[in-house]
Structures are given as structure tokens and as C-alpha cells.
C-alpha positions as CSV (number, residue, x, y, z in Angstrom):
1,M,-5.0,93.9,-15.4
2,M,-6.7,95.6,-18.3
3,L,-8.1,92.3,-19.5
4,Q,-9.5,91.7,-16.0
5,M,-11.2,95.1,-16.1
6,E,-12.7,94.4,-19.5
7,W,-14.1,91.1,-18.3
8,M,-15.5,92.7,-15.1
9,Q,-17.1,95.4,-17.2
10,A,-18.7,92.8,-19.6
11,R,-19.9,90.8,-16.6
12,W,-21.4,93.9,-15.0
13,E,-23.2,94.9,-18.2
14,R,-24.6,91.3,-18.6
15,E,-25.9,91.3,-15.1
16,A,-27.4,94.8,-15.4
17,S,-29.1,93.7,-18.6
18,L,-30.5,90.6,-17.0
19,R,-31.8,92.7,-14.0
20,S,-33.4,95.2,-16.3
21,D,-35.0,92.4,-18.4
22,A,-36.4,90.8,-15.2
23,A,-37.7,94.2,-14.0
24,Y,-39.4,94.8,-17.4
25,A,-41.0,91.3,-17.4
26,K,-42.2,91.8,-13.8
27,K,-43.8,95.2,-14.8
28,F,-45.3,93.7,-17.9
29,L,-46.9,90.8,-16.0
30,Q,-48.2,93.1,-13.3
31,L,-49.8,95.3,-16.0
32,Q,-51.4,92.2,-17.6
33,L,-52.7,91.1,-14.2
34,N,-54.1,94.6,-13.4
35,I,-55.8,94.8,-16.8
36,A,-57.4,91.3,-16.3
37,D,-58.5,92.2,-12.8
38,A,-60.1,95.5,-14.0
39,C,-61.8,93.6,-16.8
40,N,-63.1,91.0,-14.4
41,K,-64.5,93.7,-12.0
42,A,-66.2,95.6,-14.9
43,Q,-67.8,92.3,-16.1
44,L,-69.0,91.5,-12.6
45,R,-70.5,95.0,-12.3
46,E,-72.3,94.5,-15.7
47,L,-73.5,91.1,-14.7
48,E,-74.8,92.5,-11.4
49,H,-76.6,95.3,-13.2
50,I,-78.2,92.8,-15.6
51,R,-79.2,90.5,-12.7
52,T,-80.7,93.3,-10.6
53,K,-82.1,95.7,-13.1
54,V,-83.0,93.6,-16.2
55,L,-83.9,90.3,-14.6
56,Q,-85.0,92.0,-11.3
57,S,-83.6,89.2,-9.2
58,R,-83.0,89.8,-5.5
59,K,-81.4,86.4,-5.0
60,P,-77.6,86.8,-4.3
61,L,-75.3,85.5,-7.0
62,T,-73.5,82.3,-6.3
63,L,-70.0,82.1,-7.8
64,P,-69.2,78.8,-9.7
65,K,-66.1,76.8,-8.7
66,P,-63.0,77.6,-10.7
67,P,-62.3,74.9,-13.3
68,S,-59.6,72.4,-12.3
69,F,-57.4,71.2,-15.2
70,S,-56.3,67.7,-14.7
71,S,-54.3,65.4,-17.0
72,S,-57.5,63.6,-18.0
73,G,-59.6,66.8,-18.4
74,G,-57.2,68.5,-20.6
75,S,-55.9,72.0,-20.5
76,P,-56.7,75.1,-22.4
77,S,-54.9,75.3,-25.8
78,P,-52.0,77.8,-25.9
79,K,-52.5,80.8,-28.1
80,L,-50.3,82.0,-30.9
81,K,-49.2,85.0,-28.9
82,T,-47.8,82.7,-26.2
83,F,-45.7,80.8,-28.7
84,L,-44.4,84.1,-30.2
85,I,-43.4,85.4,-26.8
86,M,-41.6,82.1,-26.0
87,A,-39.9,82.2,-29.4
88,R,-38.7,85.8,-28.8
89,F,-37.5,84.8,-25.3
90,I,-35.5,81.8,-26.7
91,A,-34.0,84.0,-29.5
92,R,-32.9,86.7,-27.0
93,T,-31.5,84.1,-24.7
94,R,-29.4,82.6,-27.5
95,I,-28.1,85.9,-28.6
96,A,-27.2,86.8,-25.0
97,A,-25.4,83.5,-24.6
98,R,-23.5,84.0,-27.8
99,N,-22.4,87.4,-26.6
100,W,-21.4,86.1,-23.2
101,A,-19.4,83.2,-24.8
102,G,-16.8,85.8,-26.1
103,Q,-16.3,86.9,-22.5
104,E,-15.8,83.3,-21.4
105,A,-12.6,83.2,-23.4
106,V,-11.4,86.3,-21.6
107,R,-12.3,84.7,-18.2
108,Q,-10.2,81.6,-19.1
109,K,-7.2,83.8,-20.0
110,L,-7.6,85.6,-16.7
111,R,-7.8,82.4,-14.8
112,T,-4.6,81.2,-16.5
113,A,-2.8,84.4,-15.7
114,I,-3.8,84.3,-12.1
115,E,-2.7,80.7,-11.8
116,E,0.7,81.5,-13.3
117,K,1.1,84.4,-10.8
118,R,0.2,82.1,-7.9
119,Q,2.7,79.5,-9.1
120,I,5.4,82.2,-9.4
121,K,4.6,83.4,-5.9
122,R,4.8,79.9,-4.5
123,S,8.0,79.2,-6.2
124,K,9.5,82.4,-4.7
125,Q,8.4,81.3,-1.3
126,L,9.9,77.8,-1.7
127,K,13.4,78.9,-2.9
128,V,16.0,76.2,-2.4
129,V,18.8,77.5,-0.2
130,A,22.2,75.8,-0.4
131,A,22.9,74.2,2.9
132,D,26.4,74.6,4.4
133,V,28.1,71.2,4.7
134,Y,30.3,70.7,7.7
């Protein structure tokens, strides 16, 4: 029973850690998107100011089509920061997997103990009763 409680506690901690990591990653990505959006809006305001005040153009600005990256056209090259983030993610995942592997042995012991209890319970239910011979 104690072993089962330890395993459940480790499982809970692992899932809580994964949930908090996912929440942190979500907040981080949202922050990056908000910053990028704010920067884009600021640049558009500056460009609009340049167009109207400096160039004195009254013609509305037409937005270019977003670039489409195809297999023949190539894609933008990944930055060093992207690789570092991926490397950190892989390292943290491997560490978490190593830590969880210890709990896997506990889970196997629990499974064995449960199976033994089930077999004992079945054998008690299937007791052989001596039949009276007439």
C-alpha cells in the first residue's frame, strides 16, 4: 500500500510538472506574440507617418501579399536561439524521462503485487470441496 502511495505521489508530481511547464510555455509564446504584434503596430504607425507627413502622399497604402514558403522557394534559416531552445527542451525531456524511469520500476512492482492478490482471491473462490461419495 505504501509503495502504491509513493508511486501515485510521483505520478502526480510528474503530471503537475508537465502542466506547469505547458502553462509557462503558453504564457511565453503569448508574450512573444504580443510583443511582435505591438512592434508591428508601431512600425505601421511610423510608416504611415512617413507616408503622410514626409512624403505627403494621400494615396492609401496597399499591403503586400505575405510570402509563401514552398519547398522550391526555400524557408527562412533558423536562428541560433531556436536551436538553443530546442536543445534545452530535449535536455529537460531526457532528464524528466530518466526521473520517471525510476517510478516505472515501482509501477511494475505494484502491478505484480496486484496480480498476486487477484490470483489469491480467485484461488479462494475456486476452493476444491471434497465430494461425498455414496
